[in-house]
C-alpha positions in Angstrom: -4.1 -3.6 -0.5 -3.0 -2.8 3.0 -5.2 -0.9 5.3 -6.4 0.0 8.6 -8.3 -2.0 11.2 -7.6 -5.2 9.2 -6.6 -5.7 5.6 -8.7 -4.2 2.9 -7.0 -6.6 0.5 -9.9 -8.9 -0.3 -8.7 -12.5 -0.3 -11.4 -15.0 -0.9 -12.4 -17.4 1.9 -11.6 -21.0 1.2 -12.4 -24.7 1.9 -10.2 -27.7 1.0 -10.6 -29.9 -2.1 -8.3 -32.6 -3.5 -5.1 -31.5 -5.2 -5.6 -31.2 -9.0 -3.3 -33.4 -11.1 -0.6 -31.6 -13.0 -1.6 -33.4 -16.2 -5.0 -31.7 -16.1 -3.6 -28.2 -16.1 -3.0 -27.6 -19.8 0.6 -26.7 -19.2 1.6 -25.6 -22.7 -1.4 -23.6 -23.5 -1.0 -20.1 -24.8 -4.0 -17.8 -25.0 -4.6 -14.3 -26.5 -6.5 -12.0 -24.2 -9.9 -10.6 -25.1 -11.5 -7.7 -23.4 -9.0 -5.1 -24.7 -10.0 -1.5 -24.4 -7.8 0.6 -26.7 -9.8 3.7 -25.9 -8.9 4.1 -22.3 -6.7 7.0 -21.3 -5.0 8.5 -18.3 -5.8 12.2 -17.8 -3.4 14.9 -16.5 -5.3 16.4 -13.5 -2.7 18.7 -12.0 0.8 19.1 -10.7 2.3 18.7 -7.3 5.5 18.6 -5.2 6.6 16.5 -2.2 5.5 19.1 0.3 2.8 19.1 3.0 -0.5 20.5 2.1 -2.7 22.8 4.2 -4.2 21.4 7.4 -5.7 22.3 10.8 -3.4 21.0 13.5 -4.8 18.1 15.5 -5.8 18.9 19.1 -6.2 17.2 22.4 -8.0 13.8 22.9 -7.2 12.6 19.4 -4.9 9.7 20.1 -7.6 7.1 20.5 -10.4 8.5 18.4 -10.8 7.7 14.7 -7.5 5.8 14.5 -8.5 3.4 11.8 -9.7 3.9 8.3 -12.4 1.3 9.0 -12.7 -1.1 6.0 -12.5 -4.7 7.0 -11.1 -7.9 5.4 -13.3 -10.7 4.3 -11.4 -13.5 6.0 -8.3 -14.5 7.9 -6.5 -16.3 5.2 -6.5 -19.9 4.0 -5.7 -23.1 6.0 -2.1 -24.0 6.6 -0.7 -26.5 4.1 -0.6 -29.9 5.7 2.1 -31.4 3.5 5.9 -31.3 3.3 7.8 -29.3 0.7 11.4 -30.4 0.1 14.3 -28.8 -1.7 14.6 -29.6 -5.4 15.7 -27.8 -8.6 13.7 -29.2 -11.5 15.6 -27.4 -14.2 19.1 -28.7 -13.3 18.1 -32.2 -12.4 19.4 -31.8 -8.9 17.3 -33.4 -6.2 18.7 -34.3 -2.9 15.5 -35.8 -1.5 16.1 -33.8 1.7 14.0 -31.0 3.1 15.4 -27.6 2.2 18.4 -26.4 4.1 20.0 -23.0 3.5 23.1 -24.2 5.2 23.9 -27.1 2.8 23.0 -25.5 -0.5 25.4 -24.1 -3.1 26.5 -20.5 -2.8 25.6 -17.9 -5.4 28.4 -16.7 -7.6 28.3 -13.3 -6.0 29.2 -12.4 -2.4 26.8 -9.5 -1.7 28.3 -6.5 0.1 26.1 -4.5 2.4 26.7 -0.8 1.9 24.5 2.1 3.2 21.7 0.9 5.4 19.3 3.1 7.3 15.9 3.2 8.9 13.3 4.3 6.4 9.7 5.4 7.0 8.0 4.3 10.2 4.6 4.3 11.9 5.4 7.4 13.9 6.0 9.4 10.7 2.9 7.9 9.1 0.6 8.8 12.0 1.9 12.3 12.8 2.6 13.7 9.4 0.4 16.6 8.3 -0.2 17.8 11.8 -1.4 14.4 13.0 -4.3 14.3 10.5 -3.4 10.7 9.5 -4.5 7.2 10.5 -2.8 4.3 12.2 -2.1 1.9 9.4 -0.8 -1.7 9.2 1.1 -2.9 7.2 3.5 -0.5 5.4 3.2 -1.6 1.8 6.6 -0.4 0.4 7.5 1.4 -2.7 11.2 2.0 -3.5 12.9 3.6 -6.5 16.4 4.8 -7.0 18.1 7.0 -9.6 20.1 10.2 -10.2 21.5 10.1 -6.7 18.1 9.9 -5.0 16.3 7.2 -3.1 12.5 7.5 -2.9 10.5 5.4 -0.5 6.8 5.4 0.1 4.5 3.4 2.3 0.9 3.6 3.5 0.6 6.6 3.6 3.8 8.8 3.6 6.7 9.5 1.3 10.3 10.6 1.7 13.2 11.3 -0.6 16.8 10.5 0.6 20.3 10.9 -0.7 22.3 7.7 -0.9 23.5 8.2 2.7 20.0 8.2 4.0 19.6 12.0 4.6 16.2 13.3 3.7 16.3 15.7 0.7 12.8 17.1 1.4 12.4 20.4 3.3 12.4 20.1 7.1 8.8 20.5 8.1 9.1 20.1 11.9 8.4 23.8 12.7 5.1 23.8 10.9 4.0 20.2 11.8 2.0 21.2 14.9 0.4 18.3 16.8 -1.5 19.2 20.0 0.5 22.4 20.2 4.0 20.9 19.7 6.1 21.2 16.5 6.7 17.5 15.8 9.6 15.9 14.0 8.5 13.4 11.3 11.9 13.3 9.5 10.6 15.5 6.7 8.1 12.9 5.6 5.1 14.1 3.5 1.7 12.4 3.5 0.5 10.8 0.3 -2.7 12.8 0.4 -0.6 16.0 0.2 1.6 14.6 -2.6 -1.4 13.7 -4.8 -3.2 16.9 -4.1 -5.9 15.8 -1.7 -7.2 17.2 1.6 -6.0 15.5 4.8 -7.0 11.8 5.3 -8.9 13.0 8.3 -9.4 16.5 9.8 -9.1 15.6 13.4 -10.8 18.8 14.5 -14.0 17.8 12.8 -13.7 14.2 11.8 -14.2 14.9 8.1 -12.4 12.5 5.9 -11.0 12.8 2.4 -9.7 10.3 -0.2 -8.2 7.0 1.1 -4.8 6.2 -0.5 -3.1 2.8 -0.4 -0.7 0.4 -2.1 2.1 2.8 -3.3 4.5 1.5 -6.0 7.2 3.3 -7.8 10.1 3.0 -10.3 12.9 5.2 -11.7 13.2 4.8 -15.5 16.7 5.4 -16.7 15.6 5.8 -20.3 13.3 8.7 -19.6 15.1 9.9 -16.5 11.8 10.1 -14.6 10.4 8.8 -11.3 6.9 7.2 -11.4 4.8 6.8 -8.3 1.4 5.1 -8.4 -1.3 4.5 -5.8 -4.8 3.2 -5.5 -7.2 6.0 -4.4 -10.6 5.3 -3.0 -13.2 8.1 -3.0 -14.7 8.7 0.4 -17.6 10.6 1.8 -17.0 13.1 4.6 -18.2 10.5 7.2 -15.6 8.0 5.9 -18.0 5.7 4.0 -16.7 4.8 0.5 -18.5 5.7 -2.7 -17.0 2.6 -4.5 -15.4 5.0 -7.1 -11.7 4.2 -7.2 -8.8 5.1 -9.5 -5.1 4.7 -10.0 -3.2 8.0 -9.5 0.2 8.2 -11.2 2.7 10.9 -10.3 5.5 11.5 -12.9 8.4 13.7 -12.0 9.0 16.5 -14.5 12.8 16.0 -14.2 15.2 13.4 -12.8 14.9 15.3 -9.4 12.0 13.9 -7.3 12.2 16.9 -4.9 10.9 19.1 -7.8 7.6 19.2 -9.6 5.4 16.2 -10.6 2.6 15.7 -13.0 -0.4 13.9 -11.6 -2.5 11.5 -13.8 -5.7 9.7 -13.0 -7.1 6.5 -14.4 -10.5 5.3 -13.3 -10.7 1.6 -12.6 -14.2 1.3 -10.9 -15.9 -0.6 -13.7 -12.9 -2.5 -15.1 -13.6 -6.2 -14.6 -15.8 -9.1 -15.9 -19.3 -10.3 -15.3 -20.7 -6.8 -15.1 -24.2 -8.3 -15.3 -23.4 -11.8 -14.0 -22.7 -13.6 -10.8 -19.9 -11.3 -9.8 -21.3 -7.9 -10.9 -19.4 -4.6 -10.7 -18.5 -2.0 -9.6 -15.0 -3.3 -8.8 -12.1 -2.5 -6.5 -8.8 -2.1 -8.4 -6.8 -3.7 -5.7 -3.1 -4.4 -5.2 -1.6 -2.3 -8.1 2.0 -2.9 -9.2 4.2 -1.2 -11.8 6.6 -2.3 -14.5 8.2 -0.9 -17.7 9.8 -1.8 -21.0 11.3 0.4 -23.7 7.9 1.8 -24.7 5.4 1.7 -21.8 4.6 2.0 -18.1 2.5 -1.0 -17.0 0.1 -1.0 -14.0 -1.8 -4.1 -13.0 -4.6 -4.6 -10.5 -6.8 -7.3 -9.0 -10.5 -6.5 -9.7 -12.9 -7.5 -6.8 -16.6 -6.9 -6.8 -17.6 -4.4 -4.1 -21.0 -6.1 -3.5 -20.4 -9.8 -3.9 -17.9 -12.6 -3.5 -15.7 -13.9 -6.2 -13.0 -12.3 -8.4 -13.2 -10.4 -11.6 -9.7 -10.9 -13.0 -6.4 -9.1 -13.0 -6.4 -6.0 -15.1 -3.5 -4.6 -17.1 -3.1 -0.9 -18.0 -0.4 -0.1 -20.6 0.5 3.6 -20.8 2.8 5.4 -23.3 6.0 6.1 -21.4 7.1 8.9 -23.7 3.8 10.7 -23.3 4.0 10.4 -19.5 7.5 11.7 -19.5 6.6 14.6 -21.7 3.7 15.7 -19.5 1.0 15.1 -22.2 -2.5 16.1 -21.1 -3.9 12.8 -22.2 -1.8 9.6 -22.3 -2.6 6.8 -24.7 -3.6 3.8 -22.7 -4.7 0.3 -23.4 -6.7 -1.7 -20.8 -6.6 -5.5 -21.0 -8.8 -7.8 -18.8 -7.1 -11.1 -18.2 -10.3 -13.0 -17.5 -10.7 -16.2 -19.5 -7.1 -16.3 -20.7 -5.4 -19.0 -18.5 -5.9 -22.6 -19.3 -6.6 -24.1 -15.9 -9.6 -26.0 -14.7 -12.0 -23.7 -12.9 -15.5 -23.1 -11.7 -15.8 -20.5 -14.5 -15.3 -22.9 -17.4 -12.3 -23.9 -19.5 -10.2 -20.9 -18.7 -9.5 -18.6 -15.8 -8.4 -15.1 -15.0 -4.9 -14.1 -14.2 -4.3 -13.2 -10.5 -1.7 -10.7 -9.3 -0.1 -10.5 -12.7 3.0 -8.6 -11.8 4.7 -6.6 -14.6 8.5 -6.7 -14.8 10.9 -3.9 -14.2 14.3 -3.9 -16.0 17.6 -2.3 -15.0 19.3 0.5 -16.9 18.4 1.2 -20.5 19.6 -1.9 -22.4 17.8 -4.7 -20.7 14.4 -4.4 -22.4 13.2 -7.0 -24.9 12.7 -5.3 -28.2 11.5 -8.4 -30.0 8.0 -8.5 -31.5 8.0 -4.7 -31.8 8.5 -4.4 -28.1 7.7 -6.9 -25.3 6.8 -6.5 -21.7 6.9 -9.7 -19.6 4.8 -10.5 -16.5 4.5 -13.4 -14.0 1.7 -14.8 -11.9 1.0 -17.8 -9.7 -1.9 -20.3 -9.6 -2.6 -21.5 -6.0 -5.1 -18.9 -4.8 -8.9 -19.1 -5.1 -8.7 -16.1 -7.4 -6.8 -18.2 -9.9 -8.8 -21.5 -9.4 -12.3 -20.6 -8.3 -12.9 -17.0 -9.2 -16.7 -17.3 -9.6 -17.6 -19.1 -6.4 -14.8 -17.5 -4.4 -14.1 -20.7 -2.5 -13.0 -24.2 -3.2 -9.2 -24.2 -3.5 -6.6 -26.0 -1.6 -3.9 -23.3 -2.0 -1.3 -25.7 -3.5 0.1 -25.5 -7.1 3.0 -26.6 -9.2 2.6 -24.1 -12.1 3.4 -20.5 -12.7 2.1 -18.3 -15.6 4.4 -16.4 -17.9 2.8 -13.5 -19.8 3.9 -11.3 -22.7 2.5 -8.0 -24.0 3.8 -7.6 -27.5 3.8 -4.7 -30.0 4.3 -2.2 -27.2 5.8 0.3 -29.6 2.3 1.0 -30.7 1.8 2.8 -27.4 3.5 5.7 -29.1 0.6 6.0 -31.6 -3.0 7.1 -31.3 -4.2 3.5 -31.8 -2.3 1.1 -29.6 -2.7 -2.5 -30.5 -1.0 -4.7 -27.9 -1.4 -8.4 -27.8 -1.4 -10.4 -24.5 -0.4 -14.0 -24.5 0.5 -16.5 -21.7 2.1 -19.8 -21.1 1.6 -22.0 -18.1 4.9 -23.6 -16.9 5.3 -26.6 -14.6 7.1 -25.6 -11.5 8.2 -26.7 -8.1 5.3 -27.1 -5.6 4.3 -24.1 -3.5 1.6 -23.8 -0.9 0.1 -21.3 1.5 2.6 -20.9 4.4 1.9 -20.9 8.1 2.0 -17.8 10.2 5.5 -16.7 11.2 6.9 -17.1 14.6 8.6 -14.3 16.6 10.4 -14.3 19.9 7.9 -14.8 22.7 5.0 -15.8 20.4 2.1 -17.3 22.3 3.1 -16.0 25.7 1.5 -13.1 27.6 3.1 -9.7 26.6 5.6 -8.4 29.1 6.5 -4.8 29.6 8.8 -5.0 26.6 5.6 -5.4 24.5 3.8 -2.4 25.9 0.6 -2.2 23.9 -0.2 -5.8 24.5 0.8 -5.5 28.2 -1.4 -2.5 28.6 -4.5 -4.3 27.3 -3.9 -7.0 29.9 -3.0 -4.5 32.7 -5.6 -3.8 35.4 -3.3 -2.3 38.1 -1.3 0.6 36.7 -2.4 4.1 37.7 -3.0 6.4 34.7 -4.6 9.8 34.0 -7.8 7.8 33.1 -7.8 5.9 36.4 -6.4 2.6 37.5 -6.2 0.1 34.6 -4.0 0.9 31.6 -6.5 -0.5 29.1 -8.6 2.7 29.7 -6.0 4.6 27.7 -6.8 2.6 24.7 -10.5 1.7 25.0 -13.8 3.1 26.2 -15.9 0.7 28.2 -16.9 -2.1 27.9 -13.7 -3.5 29.4 -11.8 -5.9 27.1 -10.7 -9.4 28.1 -7.2 -9.4 29.5 -6.0 -12.5 27.7 -3.8 -11.2 24.9 -0.6 -13.0 23.9 2.3 -12.1 21.7 1.3 -12.7 18.1 2.5 -14.7 15.2 2.9 -12.2 12.2 0.9 -12.9 9.1 2.7 -14.6 6.2 1.7 -13.7 2.7 -0.5 -16.0 0.6 0.9 -17.5 -2.6 0.6 -14.5 -4.9 3.6 -13.5 -7.1 5.8 -10.8 -5.7 8.1 -8.3 -7.4 9.2 -9.3 -10.9 12.4 -8.4 -12.8 13.4 -8.9 -16.5 17.2 -8.7 -16.6 20.0 -10.5 -18.5 17.4 -12.1 -20.8 15.6 -13.8 -17.9 12.5 -13.2 -15.9 12.9 -13.4 -12.1 10.1 -13.7 -9.5 9.4 -15.2 -6.0 6.5 -15.9 -3.7 5.7 -17.0 -0.2 5.3 -20.8 0.4 5.4 -23.4 3.1 8.7 -25.1 3.5 10.2 -27.7 5.8 13.8 -26.6 6.5 16.2 -29.4 7.4 13.3 -31.9 7.4 11.9 -30.1 10.5 8.7 -28.3 11.3 6.9 -26.4 8.6 7.8 -22.7 8.3 7.1 -19.8 6.0 9.7 -19.6 3.3 10.2 -18.5 -0.3 9.9 -20.2 -3.7 11.8 -18.4 -6.5 11.7 -18.8 -10.2 14.0 -17.8 -13.1 12.4 -18.2 -16.5 13.9 -17.8 -20.0 11.1 -16.2 -22.1 11.2 -15.2 -25.8 8.8 -13.9 -28.4 9.4 -14.9 -31.9 7.1 -13.4 -34.5 4.9 -12.4 -31.6 4.6 -16.0 -30.3 5.5 -16.6 -26.7 7.8 -19.4 -25.6 9.2 -19.9 -22.1 11.2 -22.5 -20.2 12.1 -22.7 -16.5 15.9 -21.9 -16.3 16.1 -22.5 -12.6 14.0 -22.6 -9.5 14.3 -23.3 -5.8 13.4 -22.5 -2.2 14.8 -20.3 0.5 14.2 -21.3 4.1 15.9 -21.6 7.4 15.3 -23.9 10.4 13.8 -22.1 13.3 13.0 -19.0 11.2 10.3 -17.7 8.8 11.1 -15.7 5.6 8.3 -13.6 4.2 7.5 -11.1 1.4 10.4 -11.5 -1.0 11.4 -8.8 -3.5 14.1 -9.5 -6.2 16.3 -6.9 -7.8 18.7 -8.0 -10.6 21.4 -6.0 -12.3 21.9 -6.0 -16.1 24.7 -8.6 -15.7 22.4 -11.0 -14.0 23.5 -10.6 -10.4 20.6 -10.3 -8.0 19.6 -9.7 -4.4 16.4 -10.9 -2.8 15.0 -9.0 0.2 12.6 -10.3 2.8 11.5 -10.1 6.4 13.1 -12.6 8.7 11.7 -13.6 12.0 11.9 -16.7 14.2 11.7 -18.6 17.4 14.5 -16.5 19.0 14.5 -13.6 16.5 12.5 -10.4 16.4 11.2 -9.3 13.0 14.3 -8.3 11.0 15.3 -7.1 7.5 17.0 -9.9 5.6 18.5 -10.6 2.2 20.3 -13.2 0.1 22.1 -13.2 -3.2 20.4 -14.9 -6.2 21.7 -15.8 -9.6 20.9 -18.1 -12.6 23.9 -20.4 -12.1 23.4 -21.9 -8.6 20.5 -20.0 -7.2 20.4 -18.4 -3.7 23.3 -17.7 -1.3 23.4 -17.6 2.5 20.9 -15.5 4.4 22.2 -12.2 5.7 20.6 -9.7 8.0 20.7 -6.0 7.0 19.2 -5.0 10.4 18.2 -7.1 13.4 14.8 -6.5 14.9 14.8 -5.0 18.4 11.4 -6.0 19.8 8.3 -8.1 19.1 5.7 -6.8 16.7 3.3 -4.9 18.9 0.8 -3.7 16.3 -2.9 -3.3 16.8 -3.8 -6.0 14.4 -2.1 -8.4 16.8 -4.8 -8.2 19.5 -8.3 -9.6 19.8 -9.5 -6.5 21.7 -8.6 -4.3 18.8 -9.6 -6.3 15.7 -11.6 -9.3 16.9 -10.9 -13.0 17.4 -8.8 -14.4 15.9 -6.6 -11.4 15.2 -4.6 -11.3 12.1 -1.2 -9.7 12.7 -0.7 -7.7 9.5 2.8 -7.8 8.0 4.3 -6.9 4.7 1.9 -7.1 1.8 5.1 -6.5 -0.3 8.7 -5.5 0.1 10.7 -3.7 -2.6 13.9 -3.8 -4.6 15.3 -1.2 -7.0 18.4 -1.5 -9.2 20.8 1.4 -9.6 23.8 0.5 -11.8 25.7 -2.3 -10.1 23.8 -1.9 -6.8 20.5 -3.3 -5.6 18.6 -1.2 -3.1 16.1 -3.1 -0.9 13.4 -2.2 1.6 11.7 -4.6 4.1 9.5 -4.2 7.1 11.1 -4.8 10.6 10.9 -3.6 14.2 13.6 -1.0 14.6 13.2 0.0 18.2 12.5 -1.4 21.7 10.6 0.7 24.2 9.9 -0.2 27.8 6.5 0.1 29.4 7.2 3.2 31.6 8.5 5.1 28.6 5.6 4.0 26.4 3.1 5.3 29.0 5.1 8.5 29.6 3.1 11.3 31.0 -0.1 9.3 30.8 1.0 7.1 33.7 0.5 8.4 37.2 -1.4 11.5 38.0 0.2 13.8 35.5 -1.3 15.1 32.2 -0.9 13.5 28.8 0.7 15.1 25.7 -1.6 13.6 23.0 1.2 11.2 21.9 0.8 8.2 24.1 3.2 5.4 23.2 5.6 7.3 21.0 8.6 6.8 23.4 9.9 10.2 22.2 12.4 12.1 24.3 10.1 15.1 24.4 6.6 15.9 23.1 7.9 17.3 19.8 10.8 14.9 19.2 10.8 12.1 16.7 9.1 9.0 18.2 10.2 5.4 18.1 6.7 4.1 17.6 3.0 4.9 18.3 0.6 3.7 21.0 -0.9 1.2 18.6 2.1 -0.1 16.6 5.8 -0.3 16.2 6.6 -1.1 12.5 9.4 0.4 10.6 11.2 -0.1 7.3 14.9 -0.7 6.5 16.4 0.6 3.3 19.8 -0.9 2.3 22.2 -0.8 -0.6 23.7 -4.2 -1.5 26.3 -4.8 -4.2 25.9 -8.4 -5.4 
């Protein structure tokens, strides 16, 4: 869950313990989940379109007030893995004994061709949509779905619909998007509060807040010819405090055209978890939702965290009838399954553990679903995090694992009935070792920000004349004066949770972030990927590792992978790439089940250092945690794979960043946008410069 001042995704704090032996992990165990709730349902609560809702235009003096939603993270991530991870492929018997090198590995059978590539949503659009009644948010969790000639992208907390050349297909809302008296160009982007039918995230004229939306995900289902967009929505009081009530909101397009009307469904997740009266009591936060589909259902998963205690209450799975969603039914048959107590690993909870970030698979086209066992949906998860090893205590793990968990939901065709009866099983597979990665490097990391990193430079600046007086920092802070000792940050790498999962060509594909040692050198952030061959015979799950490996590069860090695979088994993996001499960039590589990954390619080179507010002690505390990613996205459309990753699209010098706020002139309420004029589209905001890159790749 990506958020505001720091992450609202609640990772559990950790201490180190010895590595658990693989033999103790119960590797062949298959469990059937308890805690199934066949009586759950998603309710149709209204209809909507991708247009901006009513608002009061923001006025003067808003740029530095109420910029952040305000929830905080519980920790700064786990300790860096102290070991060495080398390149090996357990399933093929190939083991060179060397540290991983992307330069000496085999090439994938496909040579991916980069087609259309354009800048997607960015922080300027996020902040100044709906008349500026939005928050500054890091990072931009990315949703991407493609079909019927449309490309839909959503981030925290805006949405846009493009054609395949990158031109927005939503109405031009510049003339009515008034910010401090200026019609403001946000590239037609629409805030997610509008899209889901809520009031503005904040009314800047009064400070009144509405629902807080985060973690968008989406897919286009070729079988039903519908777009599906889901978010986690947190109910908020007018003063911004949260009520603890939270729900999944699911938007379903009424046709194959996402610029038209949508049906909006709501599924409450506040009390979905375990230990309701125990050591980790509810209510719970339904964090980090993700979406998948098979022939019969749409599947949403969450991580349930107690609002009022440490620990973890298990991954939750929600299976919804796809045909009823597509038809606009007033109530959709839903089965809720709690994964707690279903994974055979040692734990502080007893003999079994909950699933953690159990990511449901998406499939390309209409013929890639598994119809065995009366319909089967597959999922993948990992086992290195405290949530997977010490869910009750919330601490005690070492963030290293050599297993992954394959899951199967069977009898999914029963979702079309009034009494769904799905069965969840899992199998723990031995895998290559993966471990929590170090923070990423970027060009200039650890050095004082120069004028090319304007926000950081401003915090340190005590000599520039501004409309607030001498000292640039006064434009960003009220007294007391911050320390002027900021340095260029190292962007946050992900933890070891599973990332986007595909089921294509009879195989299950997934990847996650790990520590690697490219070319036997220093430890870097890299990617561990897995290709699994699952099957369900008479409802019984079996699975074997078809292939696995690492992707890394000396002098670089690769983070937040997302895999898309065509029906023929040709895939593309997207990720952010940054390094010692590289700004944060949008990268990709081919992947297939014959020889693994191909060479690293760059869809768009980054143009500047990450300069977001989460990078600086004066903004978020010491140590800062430079938020990046949370997840990238991939979507398959015929023989093409569309990918979206975070990167820094634009450079901006200090004088342009300060604009009319420097010297003795007057400000225009948009400090740091680097826009050509007060109403023009900006390159960034005062407090951050993230953007996203959307690209079409033919593997």
